N, C-alpha and C positions, 0 to 999 in steps of 0.2 A: 382305981382310976388307971385307965391305959396309958401306957407311955408311947408318945409320938416319937418315931425315929427322927434323928437329926438329919436336916438336909444336906446333901452333898456339898463338899467344900467348893467346888465350882460355882454353885448356886450362891452361897454366902459370899464368895469373892466378887460376883457380879452386883451384889447388894451394896457391898462396901465401896466398890468403886463408883456405883451409880450415885450413892449418897455423897461421896466426896466431890464428884464432879458437879453435881447439881447444887450442892451447898456453895460452892465456888461461883457458880453461875448466877445463883440467887443473891449472893452477897454483892456481886457486881452490878446486878440490875438495881439492887436497893442502893447501892452508891450512886449509879447513874441517875436514878429517880431523885435522890437526895440533891444532887448537883444540879438537876434541872429546876427544882423548886428553891434553889439557894440555901440548902441545908448541908454545907460542907462539913464532913465528920472530921476533916484534917485541916480546918481553917487556921489561919495564923493569929486568931484573936483568943487562943485559949479555949476553955470549955464553956460556952455560953449555951444559951437554949437552942440555938441553931444547930451548933455542934452536937449536942446532946440528941437531937431529933435525927440527925444525919447517922450517928451511931446506931440509934434505934431501927432505922430503915435498913441498914446493913444486916444487923441481927435478924429482922424479920424475915429479909430476903433469903438469908442463908437458912434459917429454920424452915421457911416455905419450901426451899430447893430439897432439903432432906426429907420433908414429909412427901413431896411429889415422887421422890425416888422410892420412897417405902410404899406408897400406893401403887406404883407401877410394878414393883417387885411382887406385892402381894395379888394383884391381878394376874400376873403372868405365871407365878410358882405357888400361889397359896401362901398362908401365913407360916412363917418358920416356927419350929418347936421353941418354947421358951427356955 
């Protein structure tokens, strides 16, 4: 099996920064969507169903942001070596 060369460090840094930034952006979007629908993850009433769904939206938003960054990187540079 041929060994693929490792991508340059600069490209991997771009991937890491893009994933970090879009994770935060996605989590914030998930938080704002949750607040819009009344699902406050940090509500004063403890952890009921509304708070749990708010936390779920934050996690889904952050994960979607990371996946979006990865898809952008793959389109621009190709898939990095494992």
